C-alpha positions as CSV (number, residue, x, y, z in Angstrom):
1,M,12.1,-26.3,133.2
2,A,10.2,-27.7,130.2
3,R,8.0,-30.8,130.4
4,Y,7.9,-33.6,127.8
5,N,5.8,-36.6,126.8
6,V,8.2,-39.5,126.0
7,K,7.0,-42.5,124.0
8,V,9.4,-45.5,123.9
9,K,8.8,-48.5,121.6
10,V,10.5,-51.6,122.8
11,T,10.6,-55.1,121.3
12,Y,11.2,-58.1,123.6
13,F,12.3,-61.3,122.0
14,Y,12.7,-64.3,124.3
15,E,12.0,-68.0,124.6
16,V,9.6,-69.6,127.1
17,E,8.5,-73.1,128.0
18,A,4.8,-73.6,128.2
19,D,2.1,-76.3,127.9
20,S,0.1,-74.3,125.3
21,D,0.1,-71.2,123.2
22,V,-2.3,-69.7,125.8
23,E,0.2,-70.3,128.6
24,A,3.1,-68.9,126.4
25,E,1.1,-65.7,125.8
26,K,0.5,-65.4,129.6
27,Q,4.3,-65.4,130.0
28,G,4.5,-62.8,127.3
29,W,2.6,-60.4,129.5
30,M,5.3,-60.8,132.1
31,Y,7.8,-59.1,129.8
32,E,9.2,-57.0,132.7
33,D,10.7,-60.2,134.0
34,Y,12.7,-60.3,130.8
35,A,13.9,-56.7,130.7
36,H,17.4,-57.8,129.7
37,F,16.0,-59.0,126.3
38,G,14.4,-55.7,125.5
39,E,15.6,-53.6,122.5
40,V,14.6,-50.0,122.0
41,D,13.1,-49.5,118.5
42,D,12.1,-45.8,118.7
43,I,11.9,-42.9,121.0
44,T,9.5,-40.0,120.3
45,I,9.6,-36.7,122.3
46,E,6.9,-34.1,122.4
47,E,7.3,-30.9,124.4
48,L,4.3,-29.9,126.4
49,E,3.0,-26.4,126.2
50,E,3.2,-24.3,129.3
51,E,-0.1,-23.6,130.9
52,D,-0.9,-19.9,131.7
53,D,-1.5,-19.2,135.4
54,E,-4.3,-16.9,134.4
55,D,-6.3,-19.9,133.0
56,D,-6.1,-21.5,136.4
57,E,-7.6,-18.6,138.3
58,F,-11.2,-18.9,139.6
59,I,-13.5,-16.5,137.8
60,G,-16.7,-15.5,139.7
61,G,-17.6,-15.9,143.3
62,D,-20.3,-16.7,145.7
63,E,-22.3,-13.6,144.6
64,E,-25.9,-14.4,143.5
65,D,-27.3,-12.9,140.3
66,E,-29.9,-10.3,141.0
């Protein structure tokens, strides 16, 4: 089965009540609480290359050079 990197760009647009712009920004970092306001802008897929098993094999050993 193939493996992929998936990159999803999402825009969240919601209104919050806050005492300052700093407090409003803190609430912005809690965007996961507002998932229902998220809108997918872009999805990028990149197939990963298969790694050869030969590259993973250990070459050498415990032998000392003479």
